[in-house]
N, CA, C and O of each residue as an XYZ file, in Angstrom:
604
protein
N     -71.682     24.739     55.772
C     -70.622     25.508     55.155
C     -69.908     24.685     54.094
O     -69.632     25.189     53.005
N     -69.602     23.419     54.397
C     -68.910     22.563     53.438
C     -69.741     22.376     52.173
O     -69.197     22.383     51.069
N     -71.054     22.210     52.324
C     -71.916     22.023     51.154
C     -71.910     23.257     50.263
O     -71.898     23.139     49.037
N     -71.918     24.430     50.863
C     -71.901     25.674     50.110
C     -70.610     25.786     49.307
O     -70.645     26.180     48.141
N     -69.488     25.453     49.901
C     -68.191     25.497     49.213
C     -68.157     24.459     48.090
O     -67.663     24.739     46.998
N     -68.675     23.277     48.356
C     -68.718     22.234     47.320
C     -69.550     22.682     46.124
O     -69.162     22.468     44.976
N     -70.691     23.302     46.396
C     -71.551     23.793     45.311
C     -70.827     24.874     44.516
O     -70.900     24.892     43.287
N     -70.129     25.775     45.208
C     -69.386     26.833     44.533
C     -68.287     26.247     43.642
O     -68.122     26.677     42.501
N     -67.554     25.292     44.142
C     -66.479     24.665     43.365
C     -67.049     23.957     42.146
O     -66.518     24.110     41.046
N     -68.112     23.192     42.313
C     -68.730     22.492     41.180
C     -69.266     23.482     40.148
O     -69.175     23.234     38.946
N     -69.821     24.597     40.609
C     -70.320     25.622     39.691
C     -69.179     26.222     38.879
O     -69.293     26.382     37.663
N     -68.083     26.554     39.550
C     -66.939     27.126     38.850
C     -66.337     26.148     37.849
O     -65.924     26.550     36.762
N     -66.285     24.877     38.202
C     -65.736     23.871     37.295
C     -66.616     23.649     36.070
O     -66.130     23.229     35.019
N     -67.890     23.928     36.204
C     -68.808     23.694     35.082
C     -68.924     24.892     34.142
O     -69.565     24.795     33.095
N     -68.308     26.023     34.507
C     -68.358     27.189     33.624
C     -67.589     26.910     32.343
O     -66.577     26.210     32.377
N     -68.044     27.440     31.220
C     -67.321     27.198     29.974
C     -65.930     27.835     30.011
O     -65.725     28.905     30.585
N     -64.993     27.145     29.385
C     -63.627     27.645     29.308
C     -63.538     28.618     28.136
O     -64.032     28.334     27.045
N     -62.914     29.752     28.367
C     -62.752     30.728     27.291
C     -61.877     30.143     26.196
O     -60.952     29.379     26.471
N     -62.166     30.498     24.981
C     -61.379     30.009     23.846
C     -61.171     31.158     22.870
O     -61.954     32.106     22.814
N     -60.100     31.043     22.112
C     -59.801     32.046     21.097
C     -59.974     31.382     19.736
O     -59.364     30.349     19.459
N     -60.803     31.975     18.893
C     -61.057     31.424     17.563
C     -60.313     32.207     16.498
O     -60.179     33.428     16.578
N     -59.831     31.478     15.497
C     -59.177     32.062     14.329
C     -59.934     31.553     13.120
O     -60.337     30.391     13.086
N     -60.135     32.412     12.119
C     -60.942     32.012     10.971
C     -62.339     31.695     11.453
O     -62.924     32.455     12.224
N     -62.874     30.577     11.003
C     -64.227     30.177     11.384
C     -64.278     29.406     12.696
O     -65.359     29.006     13.130
N     -63.127     29.190     13.339
C     -63.100     28.338     14.531
C     -63.140     26.879     14.102
O     -63.445     26.576     12.949
N     -62.837     25.991     15.012
C     -62.780     24.559     14.686
C     -64.167     23.933     14.690
O     -65.036     24.320     15.471
N     -64.360     22.958     13.802
C     -65.601     22.191     13.697
C     -65.384     20.853     14.405
O     -64.767     19.945     13.849
N     -65.889     20.738     15.620
C     -65.645     19.551     16.444
C     -66.332     18.284     15.916
O     -66.034     17.186     16.387
N     -67.232     18.420     14.961
C     -67.927     17.240     14.433
C     -67.059     16.446     13.455
O     -67.452     15.362     13.023
N     -65.880     16.975     13.100
C     -65.027     16.311     12.103
C     -63.707     15.840     12.712
O     -62.696     15.754     12.014
N     -63.714     15.537     14.001
C     -62.499     15.213     14.734
C     -61.876     13.882     14.310
O     -62.552     12.855     14.250
N     -60.565     13.922     14.016
C     -59.768     12.741     13.678
C     -58.496     12.822     14.521
O     -57.857     13.873     14.580
N     -58.129     11.724     15.168
C     -56.904     11.708     15.961
C     -55.694     11.892     15.042
O     -55.662     11.345     13.940
N     -54.709     12.653     15.490
C     -53.505     12.881     14.677
C     -52.813     11.566     14.359
O     -52.319     11.387     13.246
N     -52.767     10.638     15.317
C     -52.113      9.340     15.059
C     -52.833      8.574     13.953
O     -52.182      7.939     13.124
N     -54.157      8.622     13.925
C     -54.938      7.964     12.864
C     -54.636      8.616     11.526
O     -54.444      7.934     10.520
N     -54.597      9.913     11.523
C     -54.299     10.686     10.319
C     -52.925     10.318      9.753
O     -52.781     10.104      8.549
N     -51.919     10.246     10.625
C     -50.554      9.986     10.168
C     -50.300      8.525      9.805
O     -49.330      8.224      9.108
N     -51.161      7.608     10.269
C     -51.027      6.193      9.877
C     -51.309      6.015      8.390
O     -50.620      5.255      7.710
N     -52.323      6.715      7.885
C     -52.726      6.629      6.479
C     -53.081      8.015      5.969
O     -54.248      8.286      5.683
N     -52.096      8.899      5.849
C     -52.420     10.282      5.467
C     -53.084     10.403      4.107
O     -53.885     11.312      3.888
N     -52.762      9.499      3.193
C     -53.360      9.575      1.851
C     -54.885      9.447      1.892
O     -55.563      9.908      0.974
N     -55.434      8.827      2.945
C     -56.890      8.710      3.085
C     -57.561     10.029      3.460
O     -58.782     10.155      3.372
N     -56.763     11.009      3.877
C     -57.319     12.272      4.360
C     -56.932     13.479      3.509
O     -57.321     14.603      3.824
N     -56.179     13.263      2.447
C     -55.757     14.363      1.583
C     -56.989     15.076      1.021
O     -57.914     14.444      0.510
N     -56.978     16.393      1.129
C     -58.033     17.258      0.604
C     -59.422     16.982      1.192
O     -60.432     17.304      0.567
N     -59.476     16.392      2.380
C     -60.757     16.205      3.075
C     -60.809     17.171      4.245
O     -59.792     17.444      4.883
N     -61.988     17.682      4.519
C     -62.188     18.609      5.622
C     -62.213     17.818      6.932
O     -63.134     17.036      7.173
N     -61.199     18.024      7.777
C     -61.073     17.294      9.035
C     -60.677     18.261     10.150
O     -60.258     19.390      9.895
N     -60.818     17.794     11.386
C     -60.381     18.548     12.553
C     -59.434     17.665     13.361
O     -59.694     16.481     13.577
N     -58.333     18.266     13.800
C     -57.379     17.569     14.670
C     -57.272     18.344     15.975
O     -57.608     19.526     16.043
N     -56.796     17.656     17.009
C     -56.611     18.307     18.299
C     -55.290     17.888     18.906
O     -54.802     16.783     18.668
N     -54.717     18.788     19.695
C     -53.484     18.453     20.392
C     -52.971     19.658     21.151
O     -53.425     20.785     20.954
N     -52.015     19.394     22.021
C     -51.362     20.480     22.743
C     -50.390     21.174     21.797
O     -49.714     20.515     21.007
N     -50.319     22.484     21.872
C     -49.408     23.246     21.026
C     -47.992     23.086     21.579
O     -47.717     23.445     22.723
N     -47.102     22.544     20.751
C     -45.724     22.336     21.201
C     -44.773     23.402     20.679
O     -43.703     23.604     21.252
N     -45.143     24.089     19.601
C     -44.333     25.205     19.117
C     -45.164     26.089     18.197
O     -46.156     25.662     17.606
N     -44.712     27.356     18.099
C     -45.382     28.353     17.260
C     -44.296     29.120     16.512
O     -43.229     29.382     17.067
N     -44.559     29.479     15.262
C     -43.623     30.283     14.475
C     -43.276     31.552     15.233
O     -44.158     32.305     15.645
N     -41.987     31.778     15.412
C     -41.530     32.934     16.180
C     -41.483     34.214     15.355
O     -41.404     35.307     15.915
N     -41.531     34.090     14.028
C     -41.430     35.280     13.178
C     -42.778     35.928     12.916
O     -42.949     37.128     13.129
N     -43.744     35.124     12.448
C     -45.030     35.700     12.043
C     -46.243     34.987     12.628
O     -47.375     35.391     12.359
N     -46.038     33.942     13.417
C     -47.172     33.209     13.973
C     -47.974     32.488     12.908
O     -49.173     32.263     13.076
N     -47.310     32.118     11.794
C     -48.022     31.537     10.650
C     -48.145     30.012     10.718
O     -48.814     29.415      9.875
N     -47.521     29.383     11.690
C     -47.672     27.941     11.863
C     -47.559     27.593     13.333
O     -47.027     28.357     14.139
N     -48.070     26.425     13.655
C     -47.879     25.846     14.979
C     -47.862     24.338     14.823
O     -48.414     23.793     13.867
N     -47.232     23.675     15.763
C     -47.208     22.214     15.767
C     -48.041     21.726     16.936
O     -47.936     22.225     18.057
N     -48.881     20.725     16.638
C     -49.706     20.108     17.668
C     -49.158     18.724     17.987
O     -48.788     17.967     17.091
N     -49.113     18.408     19.273
C     -48.699     17.078     19.712
C     -49.809     16.091     19.388
O     -50.993     16.387     19.547
N     -49.412     14.937     18.938
C     -50.346     13.861     18.645
C     -50.780     13.189     19.941
O     -50.218     13.438     21.007
N     -51.783     12.340     19.828
C     -52.194     11.492     20.934
C     -51.197     10.341     21.106
O     -51.269      9.595     22.082
N     -50.272     10.201     20.156
C     -49.228      9.184     20.205
C     -47.892      9.880     20.458
O     -47.605     10.910     19.848
N     -47.090      9.337     21.337
C     -45.821      9.936     21.732
C     -44.914     10.217     20.540
O     -44.822      9.411     19.614
N     -44.249     11.363     20.571
C     -43.242     11.800     19.597
C     -43.793     12.140     18.215
O     -43.010     12.349     17.289
N     -45.099     12.203     18.047
C     -45.690     12.614     16.775
C     -46.200     14.043     16.907
O     -46.716     14.441     17.952
N     -46.050     14.797     15.841
C     -46.627     16.140     15.789
C     -47.205     16.362     14.394
O     -46.867     15.656     13.444
N     -48.066     17.337     14.294
C     -48.613     17.739     12.999
C     -48.520     19.255     12.923
O     -48.907     19.966     13.850
N     -48.005     19.729     11.810
C     -47.855     21.162     11.600
C     -49.148     21.733     11.022
O     -49.732     21.168     10.097
N     -49.579     22.848     11.578
C     -50.748     23.589     11.114
C     -50.184     24.859     10.482
O     -49.558     25.658     11.178
N     -50.390     25.066      9.178
C     -49.729     26.161      8.458
C     -50.730     26.989      7.676
O     -51.572     26.456      6.953
N     -50.623     28.328      7.833
C     -51.443     29.261      7.064
C     -50.525     30.180      6.264
O     -49.332     30.278      6.548
N     -51.088     30.849      5.265
C     -50.335     31.889      4.562
C     -50.045     32.994      5.563
O     -50.871     33.303      6.421
N     -48.869     33.582      5.445
C     -48.493     34.669      6.352
C     -49.600     35.717      6.393
O     -50.022     36.229      5.357
N     -50.064     36.029      7.600
C     -51.068     37.067      7.793
C     -52.510     36.583      7.781
O     -53.387     37.288      8.280
N     -52.791     35.388      7.222
C     -54.177     34.900      7.208
C     -54.699     34.699      8.627
O     -55.814     35.110      8.949
N     -53.902     34.075      9.457
C     -54.172     33.898     10.885
C     -52.824     34.104     11.556
O     -51.787     33.747     10.996
N     -52.836     34.668     12.729
C     -51.591     34.849     13.468
C     -51.748     34.154     14.813
O     -52.470     34.623     15.693
N     -51.056     33.026     14.956
C     -51.150     32.257     16.187
C     -50.264     32.912     17.251
O     -49.113     33.252     16.978
N     -50.799     33.088     18.457
C     -50.045     33.785     19.501
C     -48.854     32.959     19.995
O     -48.954     31.748     20.187
N     -47.742     33.637     20.193
C     -46.512     32.971     20.636
C     -46.679     32.340     22.011
O     -46.046     31.328     22.313
N     -47.529     32.933     22.847
C     -47.705     32.422     24.206
C     -48.723     31.282     24.292
O     -49.130     30.905     25.391
N     -49.138     30.735     23.158
C     -50.116     29.647     23.148
C     -49.487     28.289     23.418
O     -50.201     27.303     23.598
N     -48.177     28.226     23.448
C     -47.492     26.955     23.681
C     -48.006     26.309     24.970
O     -48.086     26.952     26.017
N     -48.350     25.025     24.869
C     -48.870     24.283     26.010
C     -50.383     24.232     26.083
O     -50.941     23.400     26.798
N     -51.059     25.113     25.350
C     -52.523     25.125     25.369
C     -53.069     24.081     24.395
O     -52.381     23.660     23.466
N     -54.302     23.678     24.623
C     -54.975     22.743     23.722
C     -55.488     23.512     22.507
O     -56.010     24.619     22.635
N     -55.335     22.916     21.334
C     -55.813     23.558     20.111
C     -56.564     22.549     19.253
O     -56.290     21.349     19.282
N     -57.510     23.068     18.495
C     -58.296     22.294     17.536
C     -58.198     23.030     16.215
O     -58.394     24.244     16.162
N     -57.897     22.306     15.150
C     -57.752     22.936     13.844
C     -58.559     22.166     12.802
O     -58.444     20.946     12.689
N     -59.376     22.893     12.046
C     -60.185     22.310     10.976
C     -59.638     22.796      9.643
O     -59.386     23.986      9.460
N     -59.458     21.866      8.720
C     -58.972     22.241      7.404
C     -58.670     21.025      6.561
O     -59.193     19.938      6.805
N     -57.813     21.217      5.556
C     -57.455     20.156      4.627
C     -56.022     19.705      4.850
O     -55.126     20.526      5.045
N     -55.814     18.397      4.821
C     -54.465     17.854      4.910
C     -53.828     17.974      3.531
O     -54.427     17.617      2.516
N     -52.597     18.486      3.520
C     -51.868     18.681      2.275
C     -50.565     17.901      2.365
O     -49.865     17.956      3.375
N     -50.249     17.178      1.302
C     -48.985     16.460      1.228
C     -48.081     17.130      0.212
O     -48.508     17.449     -0.898
N     -46.826     17.343      0.596
C     -45.876     17.962     -0.328
C     -44.698     17.023     -0.517
O     -44.009     16.664      0.438
N     -44.476     16.628     -1.779
C     -43.350     15.757     -2.122
C     -42.072     16.579     -2.168
O     -42.021     17.621     -2.821
N     -41.045     16.112     -1.477
C     -39.752     16.789     -1.479
C     -38.695     15.869     -2.071
O     -38.607     14.697     -1.707
N     -37.899     16.402     -2.981
C     -36.757     15.650     -3.506
C     -35.760     15.473     -2.362
O     -35.930     16.062     -1.295
N     -34.738     14.678     -2.575
C     -33.716     14.481     -1.557
C     -33.098     15.828     -1.158
O     -32.909     16.098      0.028
N     -32.789     16.660     -2.134
C     -32.168     17.950     -1.867
C     -33.099     18.864     -1.071
O     -32.669     19.537     -0.134
N     -34.375     18.880     -1.451
C     -35.333     19.725     -0.734
C     -35.606     19.173      0.666
O     -35.821     19.938      1.606
N     -35.597     17.858      0.802
C     -35.776     17.245      2.125
C     -34.627     17.643      3.044
O     -34.846     17.961      4.213
N     -33.417     17.626      2.525
C     -32.245     18.032      3.314
C     -32.381     19.493      3.732
O     -32.138     19.837      4.889
N     -32.768     20.348      2.792
C     -32.920     21.770      3.103
C     -34.017     21.978      4.152
O     -33.842     22.763      5.084
N     -35.137     21.283      4.003
C     -36.262     21.400      4.934
C     -35.871     20.936      6.337
O     -36.090     21.647      7.317
N     -35.295     19.747      6.422
C     -34.911     19.194      7.719
C     -33.784     20.004      8.364
O     -33.731     20.143      9.586
N     -32.906     20.522      7.551
C     -31.834     21.378      8.058
C     -32.421     22.650      8.662
O     -31.992     23.098      9.726
N     -33.398     23.223      7.981
C     -34.078     24.433      8.476
C     -34.780     24.153      9.807
O     -34.686     24.950     10.740
N     -35.485     23.018      9.894
C     -36.175     22.663     11.139
C     -35.186     22.497     12.288
O     -35.435     22.948     13.406
N     -34.053     21.841     11.998
C     -33.030     21.638     13.029
C     -32.454     22.979     13.481
O     -32.212     23.192     14.669
N     -32.239     23.871     12.529
C     -31.701     25.193     12.856
C     -32.674     25.966     13.755
O     -32.265     26.586     14.737
N     -33.979     25.919     13.402
C     -34.997     26.590     14.219
C     -35.044     26.035     15.633
O     -35.250     26.775     16.595
N     -34.850     24.714     15.754
C     -34.906     24.057     17.063
C     -33.566     24.097     17.782
O     -33.428     23.578     18.890
N     -32.578     24.720     17.139
C     -31.233     24.807     17.706
C     -30.639     23.416     17.949
O     -30.024     23.156     18.984
N     -30.839     22.535     16.971
C     -30.345     21.153     17.048
C     -29.375     20.889     15.903
O     -29.397     21.577     14.882
N     -28.528     19.885     16.087
C     -27.615     19.497     15.020
C     -28.349     18.619     14.014
O     -29.322     17.942     14.346
N     -27.862     18.647     12.780
C     -28.498     17.865     11.715
C     -27.415     17.276     10.821
O     -26.519     17.989     10.369
N     -27.500     15.972     10.566
C     -26.545     15.280      9.709
C     -27.171     15.091      8.330
O     -28.038     14.236      8.150
N     -26.735     15.884      7.364
C     -27.277     15.836      6.002
C     -27.090     14.450      5.372
O     -27.895     14.040      4.536
N     -26.063     13.747      5.758
C     -25.774     12.429      5.186
C     -26.782     11.366      5.627
O     -26.851     10.285      5.041
N     -27.560     11.680      6.659
C     -28.553     10.716      7.140
C     -29.760     10.624      6.198
O     -30.536      9.673      6.282
N     -29.920     11.589      5.316
C     -31.056     11.604      4.382
C     -30.641     10.895      3.095
O     -29.731     11.338      2.394
N     -31.315      9.796      2.798
C     -30.962      8.954      1.641
C     -31.884      9.154      0.439
O     -31.538      8.790     -0.685
N     -33.076      9.744      0.687
C     -34.030      9.922     -0.418
C     -34.979     11.073     -0.096
O     -34.888     11.705      0.956
N     -35.882     11.321     -1.024
C     -36.899     12.345     -0.825
C     -37.913     11.898      0.210
O     -37.821     10.797      0.751
N     -38.868     12.749      0.476
C     -39.892     12.431      1.466
C     -41.151     13.232      1.187
O     -41.143     14.183      0.405
N     -42.223     12.835      1.835
C     -43.473     13.581      1.764
C     -43.707     14.235      3.114
O     -43.613     13.578      4.151
N     -44.010     15.514      3.105
C     -44.306     16.264      4.324
C     -45.804     16.559      4.328
O     -46.355     17.054      3.344
N     -46.448     16.250      5.442
C     -47.881     16.500      5.581
C     -48.107     17.618      6.588
O     -47.456     17.687      7.630
N     -49.051     18.492      6.245
C     -49.455     19.539      7.175
C     -50.917     19.877      6.917
O     -51.460     19.600      5.847
N     -51.533     20.474      7.912
C     -52.933     20.855      7.792
C     -53.011     22.330      7.412
O     -52.388     23.182      8.046
N     -53.776     22.612      6.382
C     -54.038     23.988      5.957
C     -55.410     24.367      6.526
O     -56.433     23.968      5.970
N     -55.446     25.128      7.620
C     -56.708     25.325      8.326
C     -57.597     26.438      7.765
O     -57.125     27.426      7.202
N     -58.893     26.234      7.944
C     -59.880     27.279      7.685
C     -60.372     27.847      9.008
O     -60.912     28.952      9.064
N     -60.175     27.071     10.070
C     -60.589     27.506     11.406
C     -59.764     26.840     12.483
O     -59.440     25.657     12.384
N     -59.424     27.594     13.510
C     -58.640     27.094     14.634
C     -59.265     27.631     15.914
O     -59.686     28.786     15.976
N     -59.319     26.779     16.936
C     -59.754     27.187     18.259
C     -58.654     26.813     19.244
O     -58.215     25.664     19.299
N     -58.214     27.803     20.023
C     -57.226     27.552     21.065
C     -57.930     27.737     22.405
O     -58.445     28.813     22.708
N     -57.943     26.671     23.200
C     -58.583     26.713     24.518
C     -57.696     27.487     25.477
O     -56.469     27.433     25.391
N     -58.324     28.199     26.380
C     -57.559     28.990     27.339
C     -57.392     28.246     28.644
O     -56.772     28.761     29.573
């Protein structure tokens, strides 16, 4: 009896996990760790890459972006599509996701950086000190052609 149960458990564990694909789905052959990407983002600009991480947040208005947790603590990478191109489900938070696309860097002036960071703080319901921003910044995000969310 124990052997039969063990075989059943091993069989169930070996079944493929359902996944939800958006666009073309993720290309696992191009995997780059988010921490590696963020160490030298200029090396990955406009290159087709895949990142993976747990979904820590999703756009509440249109599902047009999500943030993936890095393999390194306190790092995240935003995955952003044009409104309506892909709609990421709000209930995907906590699931593993893989996104394939191009890394894009956007230069922000000091004023635009303040506006951007203020907006992020407002969305997260956090306080933001505008005086803490002394200069402009570069914001990096992945513009995906395919995303796979594991179930």
